[in-house]
Each structure stands twice: as C-alpha cells, then as structure tokens.
C-alpha positions, 0 to 999 in steps of 0.5 A: 393842792391836794383835797383833803380827805372827806372823812377827816372835813367831817370829823368822822371815821372811815366807814362811818354810818349815814347817821354819823355823817349827818351828825358830823356835818351838822356839828360842823356847819354849826361851827363853820357857818359865817354868820357865826364867825364873822372874824373868821376870813376862812369860814366861808371857804372852810363851811363850802368845804364841808358842804362838799364833803356832805354832798358826796359822802351822804349819797350812797353811790357817791359814797361808795365811789369815793371810799373806792377811788377816792377824789379819783372817781369824780376826775377824768370825764366825770367832773365839769357837773355831770355824771355819766348818763346825765344828771349833775356831777359828784363835785358840784356840791348842791350847797342849798340842798346840804344847807337846808338839812341843818337849817332848823339846826343852825336857827331852830332855837330862833324861829321855833324850829319844825316841831314834830310830825315832819315839821308840822306845827301843834295844834293852836294853844288855847288863850289865857284867860283872867277872872276878877275876883272881889273879897272881903277883908275877913275872907282874906283874913280866913281864906275860902273856897267859892265857886266863880262861873267863867265864859270860855271856849271848851272842846266841842262835843260832837266832834271831840275837839277835831273840828271834822263832822263826826268826829273824823280826823283831818286830813294832811294838807295837800300845800305842804304834804303836812309839814305846816310850812312851804320852802321858797329858793330864794338865792343862797337860802331857802325860806320857809314861810306858813302854808297858807292852805292849813295856817301851818297845822298841817291837816285840813278838814274837808267836813267842817263840824256843823257845831263848831264850824270847824274850831274844834270848841264852842263858847260855853259858861263853866263853873270852877271851884276855886281855893283862895289862901288866907292872907292874900291882898289885891294884886294877888294872882293865882294860876289854874293850869289847864283852865283856860281856852280849849285850844283849836282843833284839840290843841292844848288848853290855856291858863286861867290867871284870877286876880284877887281884889280885897275891897276897903273895910268899914274898920280895918286898914290893911298895910301888909300884914298889920291891921290899922283901926282908928278907936274914937275915945272921950275927953275924959278917958283919954285924960283919965286912962282906963281900959276899952274893948276893940274889936278884932278881924277874926270876930273877937275882942281885944282889951286894951289899956289907955295911958292917962293923958293920952293925945289923938294918935296915940297908938297901941299894938295888939301883937298877933292880931293882924293878917297871916302871911300868904305863904306861911310865918308869923301873923301881923299885928293890929295897931289901935290909934287914939281918936280924942273926941271933943264933946257936943251937945252938952247940957248946963250942967256939963257947961258948968262942969266944963267951965270950972274945970278950966278955972281949975286949968293951970298951965301944966294941965295943957303942955301943948297949948302952953308950948304953943302959945309960947311960941307965938307970943315970941312970934309977936314979940319979934314981930314988933321988934 
C-alpha cells in the first residue's frame, strides 16, 4: 500500500511555511491523540502517521529531499534507520521528540502549561490575607471610613523585591536553563518536573539580600484606609485587590479580604434590613392606649400610637426606619414590640385602687383569662366524667 502524501496528512499545502506545518501537526495531534479517541481503533495508527509526516517536514533538509523526490528520498539505501554519514534515518520518526513539541498544547490546560519566558513559572504570587473587623450597628447603618493596621509581608526596599543584594537581577538557573522545569524520558512519554535547583522560578540568586535573606520581601505592619459601605452585616466580605502579602522575588501581591462582624446592640435586634425594638409599656398605658416615643437607629425619635387594650407581643411598624440595603434599594422597616409590664413596689393607695378595679372588673374586661379558665373548667369536668 502506497504512503499518503505528508502534506495531505497534516492538512497543509505544499510549500507551507514551518509555522504552518507546525500548526497543522498540532491540530492533527490534538484530533488524533489516542487518549482522546478511545472509541476509534485507528486513532493510534493515524497519530503515528501524522508524527512521521511532521518529523520529515519540520526538518529543512528532510523537507527539501521530500519535496524533490517524494517518499523515494528515504528508500534505496537511505532507509533502515540510517542516513548517509550516520545518524538517524529520515523515516525513523522520532516520536518522542515530535510529541514533546505538542506536549503543552495537549496537556497545558490540565498541568498549567509552561508559562511565559521559555516555560519558566511566574514569580510566586503573595498569599491572600484575612482581617476581621468588628463594628457596631450604628456604623453598619451609616457606613464609615476606618484605618486598620495589617501585619503583612511587603517588598524588600533594600533589594527592590529581587531578593539579590544591591538589587542585582537573578541569574538563569543552570539546571533547567531558565525553563523552571526539567524533563525526563520514561518510555513513550516525556515527563516534566519542577526544577529542584530553582523551585520552578527559572532563576537563582548567588548573593542573597541580607535584609530579606533572598525572599524579596520583609514582614511589616501596614496602615490601610478602608471604606465600609452602609448596610453591611455580619459575614460581609470586602476584597482589596493587591493589598495582601507581597509575592516572592517581585511576584504579584495577594489580596486582602476584610470580614465584617456587627456587634449586638442594646436596643435593636436586626433581621436582614429590618430592626426590632422591644418597648415596655405600663399596664395602664396598654389598657387605655396612647402615644409613646421610641428611639430610631439614626439617633432620632419615632412616635407610636398604642391602641387601647394592647397585649404583650403586639407589633407596630415604622416604615423606612430600618437598615439600608447594602447594594441599593429600599430601606428596611422598624418593628416595635410591646411588652406590658406588671407594676411592682406599689403603695398602699395604689394597691387599694387596684383591688377596687378588680372588684369592678367583668368577664369581658379580661377576655383571655375568661377563655383560658373556661377551657380549664371543661378539662376538669372531663376528668371527673
């Protein structure tokens, strides 16, 4: 069976440039790789065919011979794995070499790729920091600007973050030649590992900075001005990009996350954007009704009319007197919950008036009591029966 044209195999035109040939092979390699075509029994053979074509066309000398003589250029004494003058033959198909050219394309998304600058990893990013900020309810209502002190790592001033004495630029790692990774052949595959000499940075420091011991950063407490918006509640997280720990050897800084905790209040209880205030009222005020003044979170006063005969637990609403929404929108409401208070420390005259009131009271004066004791009587009568 005659061999297919190498250009047709890679899907490129004759006379294609080296870049076009490489792109064509990468595309075919992705399409035909056996790991991605487990349901296609011919995928492995087609993959090897594409590899053989690329092995020839990527080499200018081989490509020129193929363009002139076709497949015959690699036969009749030039095959058998040897070329004139020694070395590997054109048709040998150095599979591992060609495969390594597309290693990053096939697995870059899963293994992080090689990164920039010849495959070297980027300088290590600084860690993110967390700061717990406790504020009171009034501050959560109005918002505030606050200065906080954050212990963190900042770029070393002596070496300007490079980690080298005098700010001298680091040198290329001799083990990995700046790649940040070293390769080892294990049978069919070429395996990449992080360079043990430079820990993947691709650079080494021969004379570390004495101030930061070569890390490029030092521990320091920073003062930051933070804007806390109105409406925050416990658990609100505020991100300050780039205000975290400085990166190693000039790497990008991390972020600072501020976690807000709103302290409990003596007067108000919060539920979302609504506020609840428990207000004690006298027995007489609850019975006769009347107006009372209550505090509001903005420091003002609200006037509430208590209906006659109000009981403990009754709620009244003050619209728009709650907490503002964090991301805009309507303000919550404030709910007044009545707590009818039984009088204590009565004088003789007060006791006398209450006894007289009790004697004048009728069943409809205390409807809950009448209903309760009626149920009690029915219960007892049922037990006797």
